[in-house]
C-alpha positions in Angstrom: -103.6 -60.7 83.6 -102.9 -59.8 79.9 -102.2 -56.1 78.5 -104.8 -54.5 75.5 -103.0 -54.6 72.4 -102.9 -50.7 72.1 -101.3 -50.4 75.2 -98.1 -52.7 73.8 -94.9 -51.2 72.1 -94.1 -52.6 69.2 -91.2 -55.5 68.6 -87.9 -53.9 67.8 -88.0 -54.7 64.3 -91.4 -52.5 64.0 -90.2 -49.4 65.4 -87.0 -49.4 63.6 -88.8 -49.7 59.8 -90.7 -47.0 60.9 -87.8 -44.7 61.5 -86.2 -45.9 58.5 -90.0 -44.7 56.6 -90.5 -41.0 58.6 -86.4 -40.4 57.7 -87.4 -41.2 53.7 -90.4 -39.3 53.8 -88.3 -35.6 55.1 -86.1 -36.4 52.7 -88.5 -36.8 49.9 -90.5 -33.4 51.2 -86.9 -31.4 51.1 -86.1 -32.7 48.2 -89.4 -30.8 46.6 -89.1 -28.2 48.5 -85.4 -27.2 46.5 -86.9 -28.0 43.1 -90.0 -25.5 44.2 -87.6 -23.0 45.2 -85.3 -23.5 41.8 -88.6 -23.1 39.8 -89.2 -19.7 41.5 -86.1 -18.5 41.3 -85.6 -19.4 37.5 -88.8 -17.9 36.8 -87.9 -14.4 38.4 -84.3 -14.6 36.1 -86.5 -15.3 33.0 -88.3 -11.7 34.2 -85.1 -9.8 35.0 -83.8 -10.9 31.4 -87.1 -10.5 29.7 -87.6 -6.4 31.5 -83.6 -6.3 30.6 -83.8 -7.3 27.0 -86.9 -4.7 26.7 -85.3 -2.2 28.1 -82.2 -2.4 25.6 -84.6 -2.6 23.1 -86.4 0.4 24.3 -83.1 2.5 24.7 -81.9 0.7 21.1 -80.9 4.4 19.0 -81.7 6.8 21.9 -78.3 9.1 22.9 -79.1 10.3 26.8 -78.2 14.2 27.1 -78.9 17.1 29.3 -81.2 19.8 28.9 -82.0 22.8 29.5 -84.9 25.7 29.1 -84.3 29.0 27.8 -85.2 32.2 30.2 -84.7 35.6 30.5 -82.6 37.0 32.7 -79.8 40.3 33.6 -76.6 39.5 32.1 -73.0 41.0 33.0 -70.0 40.9 31.4 -67.0 40.6 34.0 -63.4 40.7 33.5 -60.8 40.2 36.2 -57.5 41.7 37.4 -55.2 40.9 40.6 -53.0 43.5 42.0 -52.9 45.7 45.2 -54.3 48.8 46.4 -52.3 51.6 46.2 -52.6 55.5 47.1 -53.7 57.7 43.8 -50.8 60.2 45.5 -47.3 59.3 47.1 -44.3 61.1 47.6 -40.6 59.7 48.8 -39.3 62.3 51.1 -35.9 62.8 50.5 -32.6 64.1 52.3 -32.0 67.9 51.1 -29.1 67.9 52.7 -26.2 65.8 54.0 -25.9 65.2 57.9 -26.7 63.5 61.0 -30.8 62.3 60.8 -31.1 64.2 64.9 -34.5 63.9 64.9 -37.7 61.4 63.3 -40.7 62.5 65.2 -43.3 59.9 63.4 -43.2 56.1 62.9 -44.1 54.1 60.0 -48.0 53.9 60.2 -48.8 57.0 61.5 -50.5 59.5 60.2 -49.4 63.0 59.2 -50.6 66.8 58.2 -49.3 68.9 55.6 -46.5 71.1 56.9 -46.4 68.9 59.8 -42.6 68.5 60.7 -41.4 65.0 60.0 -38.1 64.5 60.5 -34.4 67.0 61.0 -31.2 66.8 60.2 -28.5 68.3 62.2 -28.6 71.4 61.2 -25.8 73.9 63.7 -24.1 75.6 60.9 -26.9 77.0 59.3 -28.9 78.0 62.0 -25.9 80.3 63.1 -25.9 81.6 59.6 -29.7 82.5 59.7 -29.3 83.7 63.6 -26.4 86.0 62.5 -27.7 87.1 59.3 -30.9 88.4 60.9 -28.5 90.2 63.5 -27.4 91.8 60.8 -30.7 92.7 59.0 -31.8 94.1 62.4 -28.1 96.6 62.9 -29.0 97.5 59.3 -32.6 98.5 59.6 -31.5 100.5 62.8 -28.9 102.4 60.5 -31.5 103.3 58.1 -34.1 104.7 60.7 -30.5 106.8 61.6 -30.2 107.2 57.9 -33.8 108.4 58.1 -33.2 111.2 61.1 -30.3 112.4 59.6 -32.8 113.5 56.5 -34.9 115.0 57.9 -32.3 116.8 60.0 -31.4 118.0 56.5 -34.7 118.8 56.0 -35.1 120.7 57.8 -32.1 122.8 57.4 -33.3 123.1 53.8 -36.2 124.7 54.9 -34.8 126.9 57.6 -32.6 128.2 55.1 -34.9 128.7 52.4 -37.3 130.9 55.1 -34.1 133.1 55.7 -33.4 133.7 52.4 -36.8 134.6 51.8 -36.2 137.2 54.5 -32.9 138.4 52.9 -34.6 138.3 49.4 -36.7 141.2 50.6 -34.0 143.2 52.6 -31.9 143.0 49.2 -35.0 144.2 47.4 -35.6 146.9 49.8 -31.5 147.8 50.2 -31.8 147.8 46.1 -35.4 150.4 46.7 -33.7 152.8 49.2 -30.4 153.3 47.6 -31.7 153.9 44.5 -33.3 156.9 45.8 -30.7 158.0 47.5 -31.7 157.2 51.3 -29.5 154.2 52.0 -26.1 154.2 52.0 -23.6 152.4 49.6 -22.2 150.5 52.3 -26.0 149.2 53.4 -26.6 148.3 50.1 -23.5 146.1 50.0 -24.4 144.1 53.0 -27.7 143.6 52.3 -26.7 142.2 49.3 -24.1 139.9 50.9 -26.8 138.6 53.6 -28.7 138.0 50.5 -25.5 136.1 48.9 -25.0 134.1 52.2 -28.3 132.6 52.8 -28.3 131.5 48.7 -24.9 129.6 49.6 -26.3 128.1 52.5 -29.5 127.0 51.3 -27.4 125.0 48.6 -25.2 123.5 51.4 -28.6 122.2 53.0 -29.6 121.0 50.0 -26.7 119.1 49.3 -26.8 117.7 52.4 -30.1 116.9 52.1 -29.4 115.0 49.2 -26.2 113.4 50.8 -28.8 112.0 53.7 -31.2 110.6 51.1 -28.3 108.7 49.3 -27.1 107.7 52.7 -30.7 106.2 53.4 -31.2 104.3 49.8 -27.6 103.0 50.5 -28.3 101.3 53.8 -32.3 100.2 52.2 -30.2 98.5 49.8 -27.6 96.9 51.6 -30.5 95.6 53.9 -32.1 94.3 50.7 -28.9 92.6 50.0 -29.2 91.3 53.8 -32.4 89.9 53.9 -31.6 88.0 50.1 -28.6 86.2 52.1 -30.9 85.4 55.2 -33.5 83.7 52.3 -30.5 81.6 50.9 -29.3 81.1 54.8 -32.8 80.1 55.8 -33.3 78.4 52.8 -30.2 75.8 53.5 -31.5 76.0 57.3 -35.0 74.4 55.9 -33.5 71.8 53.9 -32.6 70.1 57.1 -35.8 69.7 58.0 -38.6 67.5 56.4 -42.3 68.4 56.6 -45.2 66.4 55.3 -46.5 67.6 52.1 -49.6 66.5 52.4 -51.9 64.7 54.8 -51.3 61.4 54.5 -49.7 57.9 56.3 -46.0 57.1 56.2 -45.3 54.0 54.7 -42.3 53.7 54.7 -39.5 54.7 57.3 -35.6 53.0 56.3 -33.7 55.4 58.4 -33.1 55.4 61.8 -32.0 58.3 64.6 -28.1 59.0 64.4 -27.8 57.4 60.9 -26.2 60.0 58.2 -28.4 60.8 54.8 -26.9 62.4 51.8 -28.3 63.9 49.1 -28.5 62.0 45.7 -30.4 60.4 43.2 -34.1 59.6 44.0 -34.4 56.1 46.2 -31.0 55.6 46.2 -30.0 54.2 49.2 -29.4 56.8 52.3 -31.3 59.2 50.4 -34.5 58.1 51.2 -36.0 59.6 54.8 -39.5 57.9 54.2 -42.3 57.6 52.0 -45.4 59.1 52.3 -49.3 58.0 51.2 -51.7 60.1 50.3 -54.9 58.1 51.3 -57.4 60.6 50.2 -57.9 58.8 47.4 -57.0 55.1 46.8 -57.0 53.0 43.8 -56.6 49.3 42.6 -53.6 48.9 39.6 -54.6 45.6 38.9 -53.2 43.5 35.8 -56.0 42.4 33.2 -55.2 39.8 30.5 -54.1 41.1 26.8 -57.9 39.3 25.7 -59.4 41.1 27.6 -58.3 44.5 27.7 -60.1 45.5 24.4 -63.4 45.4 26.5 -62.3 47.4 29.1 -63.2 51.6 29.1 -62.6 54.8 31.1 -65.6 55.0 33.9 -66.8 51.3 33.9 -67.6 50.5 37.3 -65.9 47.9 39.4 -65.8 45.8 42.2 -62.8 45.4 44.6 -62.0 42.7 46.7 -58.7 42.9 49.4 -57.5 39.6 50.3 -56.8 40.8 53.7 -60.9 42.1 54.5 -62.6 39.3 52.8 -66.1 40.3 54.2 -66.2 43.7 52.7 -66.6 44.6 48.8 -65.6 48.4 47.6 -67.1 50.1 44.8 -65.5 52.3 42.3 -64.7 53.3 38.7 -61.7 52.6 35.9 -60.1 55.6 35.8 -56.9 54.2 33.6 -56.3 52.2 30.8 -52.9 51.4 30.3 -51.7 51.6 26.8 -48.5 49.4 27.3 -48.3 45.3 27.4 -46.6 43.9 30.4 -44.6 40.7 30.2 -46.7 38.6 32.6 -43.1 36.7 33.9 -41.1 39.8 35.0 -43.8 42.8 34.3 -41.3 45.2 32.3 -43.0 46.5 29.3 -42.6 44.9 26.0 -41.4 48.4 25.0 -38.3 47.7 27.4 -37.9 44.2 26.9 -35.0 43.0 24.7 -35.6 39.1 24.8 -38.4 39.1 22.3 -40.6 36.6 24.1 -43.9 34.9 23.3 -45.2 34.4 27.0 -48.5 35.9 27.7 -49.0 39.8 28.4 -51.5 41.7 30.9 -51.9 45.4 30.9 -52.5 47.6 33.7 -55.6 48.8 34.9 -56.4 51.6 37.2 -59.3 51.4 39.7 -60.4 54.4 42.0 -62.4 53.3 44.8 -65.4 55.2 45.4 -65.4 55.2 49.1 -62.8 55.1 50.9 -62.0 52.6 54.4 -59.4 53.0 57.2 -59.1 49.3 57.3 -56.8 49.9 53.8 -53.5 50.1 53.4 -51.0 50.7 50.3 -49.6 47.3 49.3 -52.5 45.0 50.4 -53.2 42.6 47.5 -56.8 43.1 45.5 -59.1 41.6 43.2 -61.1 44.0 40.7 -64.1 42.7 38.5 -64.7 44.9 36.4 -68.1 45.1 34.3 -67.3 45.8 30.6 -71.1 45.2 29.4 -74.4 45.0 31.6 -78.1 44.4 29.5 -81.5 43.8 31.6 -84.1 40.6 30.5 -82.1 39.3 27.6 -82.8 35.7 26.4 -79.4 33.9 28.1 -78.4 30.1 27.6 -75.3 28.2 28.9 -72.2 28.7 27.6 -71.5 24.7 27.4 -74.6 24.5 24.8 -72.9 26.9 22.6 -71.1 24.4 19.8 -70.0 24.5 16.1 -71.5 22.5 14.1 -71.6 21.4 10.2 -75.5 20.8 9.2 -74.5 19.1 5.6 -73.2 16.4 8.3 -76.3 15.9 9.0 -77.6 14.8 5.9 -74.3 12.5 5.0 -75.5 8.9 4.7 -73.9 6.3 6.8 -70.5 4.7 5.0 -70.2 7.7 2.4 -67.1 9.2 2.0 -68.2 12.2 4.0 -69.5 10.3 7.2 -66.3 8.4 6.8 -63.8 11.2 7.1 -61.9 12.1 10.2 -60.9 15.6 8.6 -62.3 18.6 9.9 -65.8 19.7 8.9 -65.4 21.7 5.8 -68.1 24.2 6.5 -68.7 24.3 10.5 -71.0 27.1 12.0 -72.0 27.9 15.6 -75.1 26.9 17.0 -77.1 24.6 19.5 -79.1 21.5 19.8 -83.0 22.1 20.0 -85.1 19.2 21.3 -88.1 18.7 19.1 -90.4 15.8 19.1 -90.9 14.1 15.9 -94.5 12.5 14.9 -94.1 9.4 17.3 -93.5 11.6 20.6 -89.9 11.0 20.1 -87.3 13.4 21.3 -84.9 14.7 18.4 -82.0 16.8 17.9 -81.8 19.8 15.9 -79.0 21.8 14.9 -80.1 25.4 15.2 -77.2 28.0 14.0 -77.6 31.2 16.5 -75.8 34.3 16.8 -74.6 35.5 20.5 -74.2 39.0 22.5 -72.3 39.6 25.5 -70.9 37.1 27.6 -71.6 36.3 31.4 -70.0 34.2 33.6 -72.0 30.7 32.9 -74.3 32.3 30.2 -74.3 34.1 27.0 -76.7 36.2 25.2 -78.6 35.0 22.3 -79.5 37.6 19.2 -81.2 35.5 17.0 -82.1 31.6 16.0 -83.7 30.8 19.1 -87.1 31.7 21.6 -87.8 32.2 25.2 -88.9 28.6 26.4 -86.6 26.4 23.7 -85.6 23.0 25.2 -81.4 22.5 24.1 -78.9 20.0 24.5 -76.4 21.4 26.9 -74.2 18.1 27.4 -72.1 15.8 28.4 -69.7 17.4 26.2 -68.4 14.2 24.5 -71.6 13.7 23.6 -72.3 17.4 22.1 -69.4 17.3 20.1 -70.5 14.2 18.5 -74.0 14.8 18.2 -76.0 14.7 14.7 -79.5 16.7 13.5 -82.0 14.1 13.8 -80.3 11.4 16.2 -82.6 10.3 18.9 -82.7 11.9 22.7 -83.7 10.7 25.9 -83.1 13.5 29.2 -80.9 12.8 31.5 -82.9 13.3 34.9 -79.0 13.6 36.9 -78.1 16.8 35.0 -77.5 19.9 37.3 -79.1 22.8 37.3 -77.8 25.8 35.1 -78.6 29.3 35.3 -80.9 29.3 32.5 -83.3 26.8 33.7 -82.9 23.2 34.9 -82.8 20.3 33.3 -85.9 18.6 32.4 
């Protein structure tokens, strides 16, 4: 029985022809697909190119700038200086006698009180002299007491003799009267007169003894005064071997040790300084201020002092000294004492007294003082970088003219800024405005005239600002950073 035609397989040649036909159709479809992809890509590139051309055309003639809007704020001018913490008062306790150090009662860094003994030098001889003189004074005082007693005895003898004389005076007067009346004999008369004359002599002798006793007492007192003066000399020599603190303070330096020899000599010479005491009741920051800023620093101006060792603390203070002697920055020597005649940078010494002190402060700590030389509230301010020197006449120079092509400095530059204004077509244009300025802050400067609150000004970039001219088309650069006076628009 024969199979149906539908179920029968085509012959081999027919199958090969069908396979070739299918491969051709697939190849044609692939090429058609690639053609479509290429056409689409070409259309995208053309569109992108048109967009770029439109953007370039649109940007042609525009200058990208950073801008800021003026606002009112509090403004302060601050002058900085670096230096170190110093006590207002300090003293080098020197040796007043030569000898070996027997005791050091304090160590470096310890606190001491006024009158406290801090060191002693060997003083056997000085102490012996003091003790001997004190004994001599005690003996002299005993002699004076004896002379005073003798003086009192002599005074009593005078009084006794004077009493006897008064009695003999009465007897003599009576004897004279009786003898005159013929009652007493000549013998009795002569005896009364002799007794009277004898008592007169006794009184004179007693007075002489009294005067001698008083002279002895005065002489003893004189010797006592001499010995007391000698004692003061010996006590002074003895006290020179004892060092005491002249005020409350801190021991900041102790170059010598017990057992070492000290000598008297010029201050700060080796072997003559026992220790250095610093009075920390009044603490100062001694800093150096640049010569360009010193003209603005005055007495009484407020300041903030920061210490490198205490980074999280700020100490308030005020200026108490402004030096009038320039110091060479490299050596710290005053220009009046320098013989080199160099033209290097110079500083001036400024002392800031701290309003409050802390136990953490130590002499010699490095510090920075920020002195407020001027302060104003609610003033119109702008970023300092917006300020430029510009010749307005250059804005009117025609391209190709001698003035426009000249590379020489501007003939009449003035200080001002470029203000952002809109023209009749709504485009942004630069307009140069001369301004006057006041105090300068850290990043901003006060505007006294020429601008108003809310004005938009060009702040950069510096290279663009330097070549900018009035009337040029502007475009705000949105990537500009925020400024203190306002944000970029």
